[in-house]
PDB file with SEQRES, HELIX, SHEET and CRYST1 records, atoms N, CA, C and O in Angstrom:
SEQRES   1 A   74  MET GLU LEU THR LYS ALA GLY SER TRP PRO GLN GLN THR          
SEQRES   2 A   74  ARG ASP TYR ILE GLU ASP VAL LYS ALA GLU MET GLN ARG          
SEQRES   3 A   74  VAL SER TRP PRO SER TRP PRO GLN VAL ARG ALA THR THR          
SEQRES   4 A   74  GLY VAL VAL ILE ALA ALA VAL PHE LEU PHE ALA ALA TYR          
SEQRES   5 A   74  PHE TRP VAL VAL ASP ALA VAL VAL ASN ALA LEU ILE GLN          
SEQRES   6 A   74  HIS VAL MET ASN TYR PHE THR ARG ARG                          
HELIX    1 AA1 GLU A    2  ARG A   26  1                                  25    
HELIX    2 AA2 TRP A   32  ARG A   73  1                                  42    
CRYST1    1.000    1.000    1.000  90.00  90.00  90.00 P 1           1          
ATOM      1  N   MET A   1      71.164 122.084  65.024  1.00  0.00           N  
ATOM      2  CA  MET A   1      71.817 120.891  65.482  1.00  0.00           C  
ATOM      3  C   MET A   1      71.701 120.800  67.064  1.00  0.00           C  
ATOM      4  O   MET A   1      71.378 119.741  67.603  1.00  0.00           O  
ATOM      5  N   GLU A   2      71.971 121.923  67.767  1.00  0.00           N  
ATOM      6  CA  GLU A   2      71.997 121.967  69.243  1.00  0.00           C  
ATOM      7  C   GLU A   2      70.576 121.845  69.677  1.00  0.00           C  
ATOM      8  O   GLU A   2      70.354 121.217  70.713  1.00  0.00           O  
ATOM      9  N   LEU A   3      69.589 122.369  69.010  1.00  0.00           N  
ATOM     10  CA  LEU A   3      68.170 122.229  69.455  1.00  0.00           C  
ATOM     11  C   LEU A   3      67.642 120.829  69.449  1.00  0.00           C  
ATOM     12  O   LEU A   3      66.794 120.475  70.268  1.00  0.00           O  
ATOM     13  N   THR A   4      68.142 120.009  68.515  1.00  0.00           N  
ATOM     14  CA  THR A   4      67.711 118.576  68.635  1.00  0.00           C  
ATOM     15  C   THR A   4      68.348 117.819  69.811  1.00  0.00           C  
ATOM     16  O   THR A   4      67.756 116.888  70.356  1.00  0.00           O  
ATOM     17  N   LYS A   5      69.560 118.235  70.187  1.00  0.00           N  
ATOM     18  CA  LYS A   5      70.147 117.575  71.360  1.00  0.00           C  
ATOM     19  C   LYS A   5      69.399 118.048  72.681  1.00  0.00           C  
ATOM     20  O   LYS A   5      69.174 117.282  73.617  1.00  0.00           O  
ATOM     21  N   ALA A   6      69.047 119.359  72.660  1.00  0.00           N  
ATOM     22  CA  ALA A   6      68.346 119.842  73.850  1.00  0.00           C  
ATOM     23  C   ALA A   6      66.974 119.268  73.962  1.00  0.00           C  
ATOM     24  O   ALA A   6      66.489 119.059  75.074  1.00  0.00           O  
ATOM     25  N   GLY A   7      66.328 119.004  72.865  1.00  0.00           N  
ATOM     26  CA  GLY A   7      64.972 118.429  72.941  1.00  0.00           C  
ATOM     27  C   GLY A   7      64.868 116.964  73.215  1.00  0.00           C  
ATOM     28  O   GLY A   7      63.800 116.458  73.561  1.00  0.00           O  
ATOM     29  N   SER A   8      66.045 116.230  73.053  1.00  0.00           N  
ATOM     30  CA  SER A   8      66.097 114.795  73.255  1.00  0.00           C  
ATOM     31  C   SER A   8      66.451 114.412  74.664  1.00  0.00           C  
ATOM     32  O   SER A   8      66.338 113.228  74.983  1.00  0.00           O  
ATOM     33  N   TRP A   9      66.869 115.302  75.539  1.00  0.00           N  
ATOM     34  CA  TRP A   9      67.393 114.931  76.852  1.00  0.00           C  
ATOM     35  C   TRP A   9      66.275 114.273  77.670  1.00  0.00           C  
ATOM     36  O   TRP A   9      66.595 113.338  78.404  1.00  0.00           O  
ATOM     37  N   PRO A  10      64.995 114.669  77.615  1.00  0.00           N  
ATOM     38  CA  PRO A  10      64.097 113.948  78.533  1.00  0.00           C  
ATOM     39  C   PRO A  10      63.930 112.490  78.124  1.00  0.00           C  
ATOM     40  O   PRO A  10      63.763 111.629  78.988  1.00  0.00           O  
ATOM     41  N   GLN A  11      63.972 112.192  76.825  1.00  0.00           N  
ATOM     42  CA  GLN A  11      63.911 110.764  76.372  1.00  0.00           C  
ATOM     43  C   GLN A  11      65.195 109.982  76.824  1.00  0.00           C  
ATOM     44  O   GLN A  11      65.155 108.841  77.283  1.00  0.00           O  
ATOM     45  N   GLN A  12      66.303 110.697  76.649  1.00  0.00           N  
ATOM     46  CA  GLN A  12      67.596 110.046  77.072  1.00  0.00           C  
ATOM     47  C   GLN A  12      67.583 109.730  78.568  1.00  0.00           C  
ATOM     48  O   GLN A  12      68.063 108.688  79.013  1.00  0.00           O  
ATOM     49  N   THR A  13      67.031 110.646  79.302  1.00  0.00           N  
ATOM     50  CA  THR A  13      66.964 110.469  80.751  1.00  0.00           C  
ATOM     51  C   THR A  13      66.066 109.308  81.145  1.00  0.00           C  
ATOM     52  O   THR A  13      66.395 108.518  82.029  1.00  0.00           O  
ATOM     53  N   ARG A  14      64.893 109.219  80.449  1.00  0.00           N  
ATOM     54  CA  ARG A  14      63.951 108.104  80.693  1.00  0.00           C  
ATOM     55  C   ARG A  14      64.601 106.779  80.295  1.00  0.00           C  
ATOM     56  O   ARG A  14      64.490 105.790  81.019  1.00  0.00           O  
ATOM     57  N   ASP A  15      65.253 106.758  79.188  1.00  0.00           N  
ATOM     58  CA  ASP A  15      65.988 105.531  78.730  1.00  0.00           C  
ATOM     59  C   ASP A  15      67.065 105.127  79.769  1.00  0.00           C  
ATOM     60  O   ASP A  15      67.232 103.953  80.100  1.00  0.00           O  
ATOM     61  N   TYR A  16      67.762 106.125  80.250  1.00  0.00           N  
ATOM     62  CA  TYR A  16      68.819 105.781  81.240  1.00  0.00           C  
ATOM     63  C   TYR A  16      68.227 105.237  82.573  1.00  0.00           C  
ATOM     64  O   TYR A  16      68.779 104.309  83.166  1.00  0.00           O  
ATOM     65  N   ILE A  17      67.154 105.800  83.007  1.00  0.00           N  
ATOM     66  CA  ILE A  17      66.472 105.339  84.225  1.00  0.00           C  
ATOM     67  C   ILE A  17      65.951 103.930  84.000  1.00  0.00           C  
ATOM     68  O   ILE A  17      66.085 103.091  84.891  1.00  0.00           O  
ATOM     69  N   GLU A  18      65.391 103.649  82.901  1.00  0.00           N  
ATOM     70  CA  GLU A  18      64.842 102.309  82.563  1.00  0.00           C  
ATOM     71  C   GLU A  18      66.019 101.312  82.499  1.00  0.00           C  
ATOM     72  O   GLU A  18      65.877 100.172  82.943  1.00  0.00           O  
ATOM     73  N   ASP A  19      67.156 101.721  81.962  1.00  0.00           N  
ATOM     74  CA  ASP A  19      68.315 100.855  81.940  1.00  0.00           C  
ATOM     75  C   ASP A  19      68.800 100.510  83.302  1.00  0.00           C  
ATOM     76  O   ASP A  19      69.157  99.371  83.603  1.00  0.00           O  
ATOM     77  N   VAL A  20      68.803 101.548  84.138  1.00  0.00           N  
ATOM     78  CA  VAL A  20      69.290 101.370  85.566  1.00  0.00           C  
ATOM     79  C   VAL A  20      68.360 100.427  86.282  1.00  0.00           C  
ATOM     80  O   VAL A  20      68.817  99.526  86.987  1.00  0.00           O  
ATOM     81  N   LYS A  21      67.023 100.617  86.115  1.00  0.00           N  
ATOM     82  CA  LYS A  21      66.070  99.716  86.815  1.00  0.00           C  
ATOM     83  C   LYS A  21      66.280  98.296  86.384  1.00  0.00           C  
ATOM     84  O   LYS A  21      66.316  97.387  87.213  1.00  0.00           O  
ATOM     85  N   ALA A  22      66.426  98.082  85.027  1.00  0.00           N  
ATOM     86  CA  ALA A  22      66.664  96.661  84.505  1.00  0.00           C  
ATOM     87  C   ALA A  22      67.924  96.126  85.021  1.00  0.00           C  
ATOM     88  O   ALA A  22      67.965  94.934  85.327  1.00  0.00           O  
ATOM     89  N   GLU A  23      68.947  96.864  85.151  1.00  0.00           N  
ATOM     90  CA  GLU A  23      70.211  96.379  85.609  1.00  0.00           C  
ATOM     91  C   GLU A  23      70.148  96.027  87.144  1.00  0.00           C  
ATOM     92  O   GLU A  23      70.720  95.035  87.596  1.00  0.00           O  
ATOM     93  N   MET A  24      69.452  96.860  87.879  1.00  0.00           N  
ATOM     94  CA  MET A  24      69.297  96.649  89.298  1.00  0.00           C  
ATOM     95  C   MET A  24      68.585  95.363  89.574  1.00  0.00           C  
ATOM     96  O   MET A  24      68.869  94.758  90.608  1.00  0.00           O  
ATOM     97  N   GLN A  25      67.668  94.876  88.733  1.00  0.00           N  
ATOM     98  CA  GLN A  25      66.921  93.620  88.884  1.00  0.00           C  
ATOM     99  C   GLN A  25      67.839  92.477  88.624  1.00  0.00           C  
ATOM    100  O   GLN A  25      67.564  91.378  89.106  1.00  0.00           O  
ATOM    101  N   ARG A  26      68.915  92.650  87.896  1.00  0.00           N  
ATOM    102  CA  ARG A  26      69.895  91.551  87.628  1.00  0.00           C  
ATOM    103  C   ARG A  26      70.955  91.443  88.728  1.00  0.00           C  
ATOM    104  O   ARG A  26      71.734  90.490  88.728  1.00  0.00           O  
ATOM    105  N   VAL A  27      71.000  92.368  89.637  1.00  0.00           N  
ATOM    106  CA  VAL A  27      72.021  92.340  90.630  1.00  0.00           C  
ATOM    107  C   VAL A  27      71.864  91.182  91.613  1.00  0.00           C  
ATOM    108  O   VAL A  27      70.739  90.902  92.025  1.00  0.00           O  
ATOM    109  N   SER A  28      72.869  90.540  91.984  1.00  0.00           N  
ATOM    110  CA  SER A  28      72.804  89.470  92.977  1.00  0.00           C  
ATOM    111  C   SER A  28      73.085  90.009  94.323  1.00  0.00           C  
ATOM    112  O   SER A  28      74.246  90.202  94.682  1.00  0.00           O  
ATOM    113  N   TRP A  29      72.022  90.272  95.118  1.00  0.00           N  
ATOM    114  CA  TRP A  29      72.209  90.875  96.417  1.00  0.00           C  
ATOM    115  C   TRP A  29      72.617  89.865  97.478  1.00  0.00           C  
ATOM    116  O   TRP A  29      72.089  88.753  97.495  1.00  0.00           O  
ATOM    117  N   PRO A  30      73.552  90.222  98.372  1.00  0.00           N  
ATOM    118  CA  PRO A  30      73.915  89.269  99.442  1.00  0.00           C  
ATOM    119  C   PRO A  30      72.783  89.072 100.460  1.00  0.00           C  
ATOM    120  O   PRO A  30      71.885  89.901 100.611  1.00  0.00           O  
ATOM    121  N   SER A  31      72.877  87.960 101.128  1.00  0.00           N  
ATOM    122  CA  SER A  31      71.864  87.712 102.151  1.00  0.00           C  
ATOM    123  C   SER A  31      72.302  88.485 103.454  1.00  0.00           C  
ATOM    124  O   SER A  31      73.428  88.966 103.575  1.00  0.00           O  
ATOM    125  N   TRP A  32      71.381  88.561 104.358  1.00  0.00           N  
ATOM    126  CA  TRP A  32      71.694  89.293 105.613  1.00  0.00           C  
ATOM    127  C   TRP A  32      72.821  88.683 106.409  1.00  0.00           C  
ATOM    128  O   TRP A  32      73.658  89.425 106.922  1.00  0.00           O  
ATOM    129  N   PRO A  33      72.896  87.296 106.549  1.00  0.00           N  
ATOM    130  CA  PRO A  33      74.068  86.732 107.250  1.00  0.00           C  
ATOM    131  C   PRO A  33      75.410  87.008 106.543  1.00  0.00           C  
ATOM    132  O   PRO A  33      76.450  87.139 107.187  1.00  0.00           O  
ATOM    133  N   GLN A  34      75.357  87.093 105.195  1.00  0.00           N  
ATOM    134  CA  GLN A  34      76.603  87.412 104.475  1.00  0.00           C  
ATOM    135  C   GLN A  34      76.978  88.845 104.719  1.00  0.00           C  
ATOM    136  O   GLN A  34      78.160  89.153 104.873  1.00  0.00           O  
ATOM    137  N   VAL A  35      76.017  89.724 104.760  1.00  0.00           N  
ATOM    138  CA  VAL A  35      76.366  91.120 105.043  1.00  0.00           C  
ATOM    139  C   VAL A  35      76.917  91.287 106.477  1.00  0.00           C  
ATOM    140  O   VAL A  35      77.888  92.020 106.665  1.00  0.00           O  
ATOM    141  N   ARG A  36      76.327  90.632 107.480  1.00  0.00           N  
ATOM    142  CA  ARG A  36      76.843  90.685 108.808  1.00  0.00           C  
ATOM    143  C   ARG A  36      78.315  90.059 108.856  1.00  0.00           C  
ATOM    144  O   ARG A  36      79.194  90.620 109.509  1.00  0.00           O  
ATOM    145  N   ALA A  37      78.536  88.983 108.208  1.00  0.00           N  
ATOM    146  CA  ALA A  37      79.857  88.326 108.283  1.00  0.00           C  
ATOM    147  C   ALA A  37      80.924  89.241 107.603  1.00  0.00           C  
ATOM    148  O   ALA A  37      82.023  89.445 108.120  1.00  0.00           O  
ATOM    149  N   THR A  38      80.546  89.762 106.454  1.00  0.00           N  
ATOM    150  CA  THR A  38      81.642  90.568 105.804  1.00  0.00           C  
ATOM    151  C   THR A  38      81.813  91.865 106.513  1.00  0.00           C  
ATOM    152  O   THR A  38      82.915  92.410 106.456  1.00  0.00           O  
ATOM    153  N   THR A  39      80.804  92.436 107.197  1.00  0.00           N  
ATOM    154  CA  THR A  39      80.953  93.628 108.027  1.00  0.00           C  
ATOM    155  C   THR A  39      81.843  93.348 109.136  1.00  0.00           C  
ATOM    156  O   THR A  39      82.735  94.144 109.428  1.00  0.00           O  
ATOM    157  N   GLY A  40      81.642  92.167 109.835  1.00  0.00           N  
ATOM    158  CA  GLY A  40      82.527  91.784 110.939  1.00  0.00           C  
ATOM    159  C   GLY A  40      84.020  91.696 110.438  1.00  0.00           C  
ATOM    160  O   GLY A  40      84.920  92.199 111.111  1.00  0.00           O  
ATOM    161  N   VAL A  41      84.256  91.082 109.303  1.00  0.00           N  
ATOM    162  CA  VAL A  41      85.569  90.969 108.715  1.00  0.00           C  
ATOM    163  C   VAL A  41      86.209  92.370 108.514  1.00  0.00           C  
ATOM    164  O   VAL A  41      87.362  92.632 108.856  1.00  0.00           O  
ATOM    165  N   VAL A  42      85.370  93.229 107.937  1.00  0.00           N  
ATOM    166  CA  VAL A  42      85.945  94.623 107.656  1.00  0.00           C  
ATOM    167  C   VAL A  42      86.277  95.309 108.993  1.00  0.00           C  
ATOM    168  O   VAL A  42      87.336  95.918 109.142  1.00  0.00           O  
ATOM    169  N   ILE A  43      85.399  95.205 109.911  1.00  0.00           N  
ATOM    170  CA  ILE A  43      85.648  95.919 111.242  1.00  0.00           C  
ATOM    171  C   ILE A  43      86.939  95.329 111.878  1.00  0.00           C  
ATOM    172  O   ILE A  43      87.784  96.079 112.365  1.00  0.00           O  
ATOM    173  N   ALA A  44      87.081  94.004 111.869  1.00  0.00           N  
ATOM    174  CA  ALA A  44      88.263  93.341 112.416  1.00  0.00           C  
ATOM    175  C   ALA A  44      89.523  93.816 111.700  1.00  0.00           C  
ATOM    176  O   ALA A  44      90.531  94.139 112.329  1.00  0.00           O  
ATOM    177  N   ALA A  45      89.444  93.850 110.391  1.00  0.00           N  
ATOM    178  CA  ALA A  45      90.607  94.243 109.554  1.00  0.00           C  
ATOM    179  C   ALA A  45      91.021  95.660 109.919  1.00  0.00           C  
ATOM    180  O   ALA A  45      92.205  95.956 110.079  1.00  0.00           O  
ATOM    181  N   VAL A  46      90.011  96.542 110.048  1.00  0.00           N  
ATOM    182  CA  VAL A  46      90.258  97.949 110.416  1.00  0.00           C  
ATOM    183  C   VAL A  46      91.043  98.077 111.694  1.00  0.00           C  
ATOM    184  O   VAL A  46      92.016  98.830 111.744  1.00  0.00           O  
ATOM    185  N   PHE A  47      90.639  97.345 112.759  1.00  0.00           N  
ATOM    186  CA  PHE A  47      91.286  97.333 114.054  1.00  0.00           C  
ATOM    187  C   PHE A  47      92.656  96.722 113.960  1.00  0.00           C  
ATOM    188  O   PHE A  47      93.575  97.215 114.613  1.00  0.00           O  
ATOM    189  N   LEU A  48      92.846  95.688 113.194  1.00  0.00           N  
ATOM    190  CA  LEU A  48      94.154  95.063 113.022  1.00  0.00           C  
ATOM    191  C   LEU A  48      95.149  95.979 112.347  1.00  0.00           C  
ATOM    192  O   LEU A  48      96.305  96.104 112.751  1.00  0.00           O  
ATOM    193  N   PHE A  49      94.636  96.632 111.271  1.00  0.00           N  
ATOM    194  CA  PHE A  49      95.530  97.642 110.551  1.00  0.00           C  
ATOM    195  C   PHE A  49      95.822  98.782 111.477  1.00  0.00           C  
ATOM    196  O   PHE A  49      96.961  99.248 111.478  1.00  0.00           O  
ATOM    197  N   ALA A  50      94.894  99.280 112.271  1.00  0.00           N  
ATOM    198  CA  ALA A  50      95.087 100.397 113.180  1.00  0.00           C  
ATOM    199  C   ALA A  50      96.127 100.002 114.252  1.00  0.00           C  
ATOM    200  O   ALA A  50      96.988 100.806 114.608  1.00  0.00           O  
ATOM    201  N   ALA A  51      96.040  98.788 114.748  1.00  0.00           N  
ATOM    202  CA  ALA A  51      97.091  98.378 115.753  1.00  0.00           C  
ATOM    203  C   ALA A  51      98.396  98.217 115.023  1.00  0.00           C  
ATOM    204  O   ALA A  51      99.399  98.643 115.595  1.00  0.00           O  
ATOM    205  N   TYR A  52      98.518  97.681 113.884  1.00  0.00           N  
ATOM    206  CA  TYR A  52      99.794  97.551 113.215  1.00  0.00           C  
ATOM    207  C   TYR A  52     100.410  98.912 112.909  1.00  0.00           C  
ATOM    208  O   TYR A  52     101.609  99.101 113.115  1.00  0.00           O  
ATOM    209  N   PHE A  53      99.606  99.873 112.418  1.00  0.00           N  
ATOM    210  CA  PHE A  53     100.208 101.159 112.177  1.00  0.00           C  
ATOM    211  C   PHE A  53     100.610 101.941 113.442  1.00  0.00           C  
ATOM    212  O   PHE A  53     101.543 102.745 113.450  1.00  0.00           O  
ATOM    213  N   TRP A  54      99.852 101.657 114.500  1.00  0.00           N  
ATOM    214  CA  TRP A  54     100.198 102.280 115.822  1.00  0.00           C  
ATOM    215  C   TRP A  54     101.601 101.745 116.214  1.00  0.00           C  
ATOM    216  O   TRP A  54     102.458 102.522 116.635  1.00  0.00           O  
ATOM    217  N   VAL A  55     101.822 100.483 116.082  1.00  0.00           N  
ATOM    218  CA  VAL A  55     103.108  99.892 116.502  1.00  0.00           C  
ATOM    219  C   VAL A  55     104.246 100.451 115.632  1.00  0.00           C  
ATOM    220  O   VAL A  55     105.293 100.869 116.125  1.00  0.00           O  
ATOM    221  N   VAL A  56     103.983 100.436 114.284  1.00  0.00           N  
ATOM    222  CA  VAL A  56     104.965 101.013 113.377  1.00  0.00           C  
ATOM    223  C   VAL A  56     105.297 102.439 113.638  1.00  0.00           C  
ATOM    224  O   VAL A  56     106.454 102.855 113.579  1.00  0.00           O  
ATOM    225  N   ASP A  57     104.237 103.207 113.937  1.00  0.00           N  
ATOM    226  CA  ASP A  57     104.440 104.687 114.232  1.00  0.00           C  
ATOM    227  C   ASP A  57     105.273 104.792 115.545  1.00  0.00           C  
ATOM    228  O   ASP A  57     106.205 105.594 115.602  1.00  0.00           O  
ATOM    229  N   ALA A  58     104.955 104.006 116.586  1.00  0.00           N  
ATOM    230  CA  ALA A  58     105.735 104.040 117.800  1.00  0.00           C  
ATOM    231  C   ALA A  58     107.130 103.698 117.583  1.00  0.00           C  
ATOM    232  O   ALA A  58     107.995 104.339 118.180  1.00  0.00           O  
ATOM    233  N   VAL A  59     107.454 102.708 116.753  1.00  0.00           N  
ATOM    234  CA  VAL A  59     108.852 102.265 116.512  1.00  0.00           C  
ATOM    235  C   VAL A  59     109.595 103.381 115.737  1.00  0.00           C  
ATOM    236  O   VAL A  59     110.711 103.771 116.081  1.00  0.00           O  
ATOM    237  N   VAL A  60     108.948 103.854 114.716  1.00  0.00           N  
ATOM    238  CA  VAL A  60     109.628 104.929 113.881  1.00  0.00           C  
ATOM    239  C   VAL A  60     109.885 106.197 114.758  1.00  0.00           C  
ATOM    240  O   VAL A  60     110.950 106.811 114.706  1.00  0.00           O  
ATOM    241  N   ASN A  61     108.857 106.545 115.558  1.00  0.00           N  
ATOM    242  CA  ASN A  61     109.001 107.716 116.404  1.00  0.00           C  
ATOM    243  C   ASN A  61     110.152 107.512 117.454  1.00  0.00           C  
ATOM    244  O   ASN A  61     110.889 108.455 117.741  1.00  0.00           O  
ATOM    245  N   ALA A  62     110.289 106.333 117.995  1.00  0.00           N  
ATOM    246  CA  ALA A  62     111.341 106.036 118.908  1.00  0.00           C  
ATOM    247  C   ALA A  62     112.761 106.100 118.221  1.00  0.00           C  
ATOM    248  O   ALA A  62     113.710 106.634 118.794  1.00  0.00           O  
ATOM    249  N   LEU A  63     112.861 105.549 117.006  1.00  0.00           N  
ATOM    250  CA  LEU A  63     114.083 105.677 116.238  1.00  0.00           C  
ATOM    251  C   LEU A  63     114.449 107.112 115.886  1.00  0.00           C  
ATOM    252  O   LEU A  63     115.614 107.498 115.983  1.00  0.00           O  
ATOM    253  N   ILE A  64     113.486 107.884 115.490  1.00  0.00           N  
ATOM    254  CA  ILE A  64     113.775 109.258 115.168  1.00  0.00           C  
ATOM    255  C   ILE A  64     114.225 110.004 116.425  1.00  0.00           C  
ATOM    256  O   ILE A  64     115.190 110.767 116.379  1.00  0.00           O  
ATOM    257  N   GLN A  65     113.517 109.784 117.571  1.00  0.00           N  
ATOM    258  CA  GLN A  65     113.865 110.438 118.766  1.00  0.00           C  
ATOM    259  C   GLN A  65     115.344 110.029 119.196  1.00  0.00           C  
ATOM    260  O   GLN A  65     116.088 110.886 119.673  1.00  0.00           O  
ATOM    261  N   HIS A  66     115.732 108.812 119.037  1.00  0.00           N  
ATOM    262  CA  HIS A  66     117.110 108.401 119.365  1.00  0.00           C  
ATOM    263  C   HIS A  66     118.072 109.129 118.438  1.00  0.00           C  
ATOM    264  O   HIS A  66     119.064 109.650 118.947  1.00  0.00           O  
ATOM    265  N   VAL A  67     117.883 109.211 117.182  1.00  0.00           N  
ATOM    266  CA  VAL A  67     118.712 109.858 116.238  1.00  0.00           C  
ATOM    267  C   VAL A  67     118.802 111.371 116.602  1.00  0.00           C  
ATOM    268  O   VAL A  67     119.904 111.919 116.647  1.00  0.00           O  
ATOM    269  N   MET A  68     117.722 112.005 116.844  1.00  0.00           N  
ATOM    270  CA  MET A  68     117.700 113.438 117.207  1.00  0.00           C  
ATOM    271  C   MET A  68     118.428 113.712 118.486  1.00  0.00           C  
ATOM    272  O   MET A  68     119.135 114.712 118.604  1.00  0.00           O  
ATOM    273  N   ASN A  69     118.256 112.786 119.501  1.00  0.00           N  
ATOM    274  CA  ASN A  69     119.017 112.970 120.757  1.00  0.00           C  
ATOM    275  C   ASN A  69     120.501 112.707 120.546  1.00  0.00           C  
ATOM    276  O   ASN A  69     121.334 113.346 121.189  1.00  0.00           O  
ATOM    277  N   TYR A  70     120.846 111.785 119.664  1.00  0.00           N  
ATOM    278  CA  TYR A  70     122.262 111.530 119.418  1.00  0.00           C  
ATOM    279  C   TYR A  70     122.939 112.768 118.849  1.00  0.00           C  
ATOM    280  O   TYR A  70     124.030 113.126 119.290  1.00  0.00           O  
ATOM    281  N   PHE A  71     122.354 113.387 117.940  1.00  0.00           N  
ATOM    282  CA  PHE A  71     122.894 114.568 117.243  1.00  0.00           C  
ATOM    283  C   PHE A  71     122.785 115.839 118.034  1.00  0.00           C  
ATOM    284  O   PHE A  71     123.608 116.732 117.831  1.00  0.00           O  
ATOM    285  N   THR A  72     121.834 115.986 118.918  1.00  0.00           N  
ATOM    286  CA  THR A  72     121.700 117.174 119.731  1.00  0.00           C  
ATOM    287  C   THR A  72     122.653 117.172 120.954  1.00  0.00           C  
ATOM    288  O   THR A  72     122.995 118.242 121.457  1.00  0.00           O  
ATOM    289  N   ARG A  73     123.059 116.053 121.410  1.00  0.00           N  
ATOM    290  CA  ARG A  73     123.990 115.927 122.581  1.00  0.00           C  
ATOM    291  C   ARG A  73     125.376 116.420 122.199  1.00  0.00           C  
ATOM    292  O   ARG A  73     126.100 116.889 123.077  1.00  0.00           O  
ATOM    293  N   ARG A  74     125.768 116.342 120.990  1.00  0.00           N  
ATOM    294  CA  ARG A  74     127.128 116.665 120.581  1.00  0.00           C  
ATOM    295  C   ARG A  74     127.286 118.027 120.243  1.00  0.00           C  
ATOM    296  O   ARG A  74     128.383 118.449 119.878  1.00  0.00           O  
TER     297      ARG A  74                                                      
END                                                                             
């Protein structure tokens, strides 16, 4: 039983590669302007999220510092 499985792997591999090639021909690839536009959106979103988290981090850090200072003074 195991020998038949071991002997069929080359054919299974060939079938898999042929299926992948056929599927890749059906893929709808974006145009170069679409790629540039979406890349720009992603880069802008990354910077906006970074700025947002920087502000949130600064606010939370300031609040924690105030709480720590309040309790260490007493």
